[in-house]
C-alpha positions in Angstrom: 129.4 104.1 29.0 128.8 100.3 28.7 126.8 98.8 31.3 128.2 95.1 31.2 125.9 92.4 32.6 126.7 92.0 36.0 126.5 95.7 36.6 122.9 95.9 35.2 122.5 93.0 38.1 123.9 94.4 40.9 122.3 97.9 40.0 119.2 96.0 40.3 119.9 93.5 43.7 121.0 97.0 45.3 117.9 98.4 44.5 115.9 95.6 45.7 118.0 95.7 48.7 117.8 98.8 50.1 114.4 99.3 49.4 113.9 95.5 51.2 115.7 97.2 53.9 113.7 100.7 54.4 110.9 98.2 54.6 112.2 96.1 57.4 112.7 98.9 59.7 109.5 100.4 59.3 107.9 96.5 60.4 110.6 96.7 62.8 109.4 100.6 63.9 105.8 99.5 64.1 106.9 95.5 65.9 109.3 97.0 68.8 106.6 100.6 69.0 109.6 102.9 68.9 111.4 104.9 66.1 114.8 104.5 67.8 115.7 101.0 66.8 119.7 102.0 67.4 121.3 105.7 68.9 122.5 106.2 65.6 118.6 107.4 64.7 118.9 110.4 66.6 121.0 110.5 69.4 119.8 113.4 71.6 116.9 111.5 72.3 118.3 108.4 72.8 120.6 109.5 75.7 117.1 111.2 76.8 114.8 108.0 76.8 118.0 105.7 78.5 118.7 108.7 81.2 114.4 108.5 81.5 114.4 104.5 82.0 116.6 104.4 84.5 114.6 107.2 86.6 111.5 104.5 85.7 113.7 101.9 87.1 114.4 103.8 90.1 111.2 104.9 90.7 110.2 101.5 90.5 112.4 100.2 93.1 111.0 103.6 95.5 107.5 102.2 95.0 108.9 98.3 95.5 110.1 99.9 98.9 107.1 102.1 99.8 104.9 99.4 99.6 106.5 97.0 101.9 107.4 99.7 104.2 103.7 100.8 104.7 103.2 96.8 105.4 106.0 96.6 107.6 104.1 99.6 109.1 100.7 97.9 109.1 101.5 95.3 111.0 103.5 97.3 113.8 100.2 99.3 114.0 98.3 96.2 114.6 100.5 94.7 117.2 100.5 98.1 119.2 96.8 98.8 118.6 96.4 95.4 120.6 99.0 96.1 123.2 97.2 99.2 124.0 94.0 97.6 124.3 95.6 94.8 126.9 97.5 97.5 128.7 93.9 99.4 129.6 92.2 96.2 130.5 95.8 96.0 133.1 95.3 99.5 134.1 91.5 99.1 134.5 92.3 95.8 137.3 95.4 97.6 139.0 92.6 100.4 139.8 89.9 97.5 140.6 92.5 95.9 142.7 92.8 99.1 145.5 89.1 98.0 146.6 89.2 97.6 150.0 86.3 94.9 150.1 88.6 92.6 147.8 89.5 89.4 150.1 92.6 87.3 149.2 91.0 85.1 146.7 89.5 88.4 144.8 93.2 89.4 144.8 94.2 86.4 143.5 91.9 86.1 140.7 92.7 89.4 139.7 96.7 88.4 139.8 95.6 85.6 137.2 93.7 87.5 135.0 97.1 89.9 135.0 99.1 87.1 134.1 97.3 86.2 130.9 97.4 89.8 130.0 101.1 89.6 130.7 101.2 86.5 128.2 99.4 88.0 125.4 101.5 91.5 125.8 104.7 89.3 125.8 103.6 86.9 122.5 102.6 90.4 120.8 106.5 92.0 121.5 107.8 89.1 120.1 105.8 89.7 116.8 107.3 88.4 113.5 107.3 90.4 110.2 105.9 88.1 106.5 110.0 87.1 106.4 110.4 85.9 109.7 112.0 88.6 111.6 110.8 90.1 115.1 109.9 93.7 114.4 110.5 94.9 117.3 113.9 93.2 118.0 115.9 96.2 115.9 118.7 95.2 113.8 118.7 91.9 115.4 116.0 90.9 113.7 116.7 86.9 114.1 116.9 87.5 117.7 113.4 87.3 120.1 112.6 90.3 121.0 111.9 89.4 124.9 112.7 86.3 126.5 111.9 85.0 130.2 114.8 85.5 132.4 114.6 82.4 135.2 116.8 83.8 137.2 115.6 87.2 137.6 111.9 86.4 137.0 111.4 89.1 134.5 111.4 89.3 130.8 114.6 90.9 129.0 115.0 92.8 126.2 117.5 90.6 124.0 117.1 93.2 120.9 119.3 96.8 119.5 117.8 100.0 119.1 118.6 99.8 115.1 116.0 101.0 113.2 115.8 99.4 109.4 115.1 102.4 107.3 114.1 101.5 103.4 114.5 104.6 100.2 111.2 105.9 99.2 112.7 108.9 97.0 116.3 110.0 96.0 116.2 112.0 99.4 113.7 110.3 101.4 114.7 107.1 103.7 111.5 106.1 106.4 112.1 103.9 109.4 109.4 100.7 109.0 110.2 99.6 112.5 110.5 100.5 115.7 113.1 99.1 118.3 111.4 97.7 121.8 114.5 99.6 123.5 112.8 103.1 122.5 108.7 101.6 122.8 108.7 99.5 125.5 112.2 99.7 127.6 112.4 103.7 127.4 109.1 104.1 130.2 109.7 105.7 133.5 108.7 104.1 136.7 107.0 106.0 139.1 109.3 108.8 140.6 109.4 108.2 144.2 111.3 108.7 147.7 112.8 106.6 150.1 111.1 105.1 153.1 111.4 107.8 156.0 114.1 107.3 158.4 114.1 108.8 162.1 117.4 110.3 163.0 117.3 112.2 166.0 114.2 112.9 168.2 111.8 110.9 170.1 109.1 110.0 167.3 108.0 106.9 167.3 106.7 106.4 163.7 107.0 108.4 160.0 105.6 107.9 156.8 106.8 109.9 153.8 103.9 109.1 150.9 103.4 110.9 147.3 99.7 111.7 147.0 99.8 114.1 144.3 102.4 112.3 141.5 101.4 114.7 138.7 102.8 117.4 141.3 105.9 115.2 142.5 106.8 114.4 139.3 107.4 117.9 138.4 109.3 118.7 141.1 111.4 115.5 140.7 112.2 116.6 137.5 113.5 120.2 138.1 114.8 118.9 141.6 116.7 115.5 141.0 120.4 116.0 140.9 122.2 112.7 139.0 125.1 114.7 139.8 125.5 115.4 143.5 123.7 112.7 145.2 123.4 114.8 148.1 121.3 117.1 146.5 118.5 114.6 146.7 118.4 114.4 150.5 115.5 116.3 152.4 114.7 116.2 156.1 112.2 117.3 158.2 113.6 119.3 161.0 111.4 119.6 163.7 112.0 122.7 166.4 110.7 123.8 169.2 108.6 124.4 170.7 106.4 123.1 167.7 107.5 124.0 164.1 109.1 122.2 161.3 110.9 123.2 158.7 112.2 121.6 155.3 115.9 121.0 154.2 117.5 119.8 151.3 121.1 118.6 151.7 120.6 120.5 155.7 120.1 123.5 154.3 116.7 125.7 154.2 114.9 126.3 150.6 114.5 129.1 149.1 112.0 130.6 149.8 112.0 128.2 153.4 109.2 125.7 154.2 107.9 126.2 157.5 104.6 125.5 159.8 103.3 124.0 162.5 103.9 121.2 163.7 101.4 118.8 165.0 101.5 114.9 165.8 100.0 112.5 163.4 99.0 115.9 161.1 100.0 116.0 157.8 102.6 118.1 156.3 102.3 118.7 152.5 105.3 119.2 150.3 105.4 118.8 147.1 102.6 116.1 146.3 104.1 114.0 149.4 102.1 113.5 152.7 104.6 113.7 155.6 103.1 112.1 159.2 105.2 112.3 162.0 103.5 110.3 165.6 104.7 110.4 169.1 104.3 112.9 171.5 107.9 113.6 171.8 109.0 114.2 168.1 110.2 117.8 168.9 112.7 119.0 168.5 113.7 115.4 165.8 114.5 114.9 162.6 112.7 113.2 159.9 114.9 112.3 156.9 114.0 110.8 153.0 115.6 111.1 149.9 114.6 111.4 145.8 114.7 107.7 144.8 117.3 106.7 141.7 115.1 107.1 138.4 114.3 103.5 137.3 112.5 102.0 134.1 110.3 99.0 133.6 109.0 97.7 130.6 105.5 96.9 130.6 106.0 92.8 131.3 108.3 94.1 134.7 105.7 96.7 135.6 102.9 93.5 135.3 105.0 90.6 137.0 106.3 93.0 139.9 102.1 94.2 140.7 101.5 90.2 140.1 104.0 89.5 143.2 102.0 92.1 145.1 99.2 90.9 144.4 100.0 87.3 145.6 101.7 88.2 149.0 99.3 88.3 151.4 102.2 89.6 154.1 102.2 93.0 152.6 100.8 96.1 154.7 98.2 98.7 153.6 101.2 101.0 152.7 102.8 98.3 151.0 100.4 97.0 148.7 99.2 100.8 148.3 102.3 101.5 146.7 102.1 98.5 144.2 98.8 99.8 142.9 100.5 103.1 142.7 103.5 102.1 140.7 101.3 99.6 138.8 99.1 102.2 137.7 101.9 105.3 137.0 104.1 102.7 135.1 101.0 100.9 132.6 99.7 104.7 131.9 103.2 105.4 131.0 103.6 102.4 128.9 100.7 103.5 127.2 101.6 107.2 126.6 104.6 105.2 125.1 102.5 103.1 122.9 100.7 106.2 121.8 103.7 108.1 120.8 105.0 105.3 118.9 101.6 104.8 116.8 101.8 108.5 116.3 104.7 108.3 115.2 103.8 105.4 112.8 100.6 107.3 111.7 102.9 110.3 110.5 105.3 107.9 108.0 102.6 106.5 106.8 100.7 110.1 105.9 104.3 111.0 104.7 104.5 107.5 102.5 101.6 108.0 101.0 102.2 111.5 99.8 105.6 110.6 98.2 103.8 107.7 96.7 101.8 109.9 94.7 104.2 112.3 93.9 106.4 109.0 92.4 103.3 108.2 90.9 102.9 111.5 89.2 106.6 111.2 88.2 106.3 107.9 86.7 103.2 109.3 84.1 105.0 112.8 83.3 108.4 110.8 82.4 106.5 107.7 80.5 104.5 110.5 78.6 107.8 112.3 77.6 109.8 109.2 76.5 106.6 108.0 74.4 107.9 111.9 72.9 111.0 111.2 72.1 110.7 107.3 71.0 107.3 106.0 70.6 106.9 105.4 66.4 103.7 107.1 64.4 101.4 104.5 63.5 99.8 106.1 60.3 103.6 107.0 59.1 104.7 103.6 60.1 102.1 101.1 58.0 102.2 104.3 55.0 105.8 103.4 55.0 105.8 99.8 54.9 102.8 100.4 52.2 105.0 102.7 49.7 108.4 100.6 50.6 105.8 97.5 49.2 104.9 99.5 46.2 108.4 100.5 45.7 109.7 97.2 46.0 107.3 95.5 43.8 107.9 98.1 41.4 111.7 97.7 41.1 111.7 93.6 41.5 109.4 94.0 38.3 111.8 96.6 36.4 114.9 94.3 37.4 113.2 91.3 35.6 112.9 93.2 32.5 116.3 95.0 32.6 118.1 91.8 33.4 116.6 89.7 30.0 117.9 92.7 27.4 121.1 91.4 25.6 122.3 92.1 22.1 121.1 89.2 20.8 117.4 90.4 21.4 118.6 93.5 19.3 119.6 91.6 16.5 116.8 89.4 16.4 
């Protein structure tokens, strides 16, 4: 077989280029720290690496969401904790206001302190997060949570009941805020009865008041009828010679509630104290009803109590009712905030647990990815050295072979 000059040259060049390519590939593997430079190098491992990369990016986003979520919950927890301290102070002032020795000036001083607490609470309820959104406005976080209505004289909620959730795992999304509608608006006002009305007989005065709030609350929750309002009407029927019976919507209770009637002697009924005055009260009837339930936020509650403190014309009974309203409603607000803090704590626990799980998944996925794709440094360096030696040998051989010709043979 005849070998032309071009054939010898091309064969030598191909050998040099192939060896150079192998050395470059080994260098690229070492530089990029991967043995899979193209999917063709290992199709199966390449597909697995692609899936692992996507999973790692997803988990990284979950972790970013977790950090943001934890910061939001920490902010809300701080705000609610500070509010709880202020509410406890308001409750102490309401209890102190019941001191019979307080003068009008003392009550006004209490009212002034409560005004300061009201302003502080309003400011906390309008807290913004790092993005400038109001944390208690729900989805409407660009709206101020609470604003003062000059016409009604009360603070009104401006947001909605939405909760913004963030995904922290493929199946878990946790809300990073609580709406003021649930935390501050969903607070029951004190359950009460309407004032006593003398509908028959010669009684000169009658009074029905709540003296055991917890007992009355239990009775109220079991008996208030929002579908049939007449079932909320009660009466004290006074019959000769000197007896009484409690009726509901004109019908005797089961079992009957009866007893001996003595003018000005209190009648106890499920946390209510009923007092009827007048020698000619028998026969007769005293009517009262269960008031419809209300919900009031803490700002409204404090505002109403401030009004009562600054009104010297209130009777002792009316002022005591205002104190009872304030204490009960402030306590309910504190309980609602406690529930919200408990909910935040539960979410943080879940958040920490999922965050730790995601960290473990990240470590495992990176380890698996390394097993599939990372280059063996010793093997890569050995390959580079081998190809360098081969390249040098081929280059030297090429120089010698390319210089051989027929004229050299003749000489």
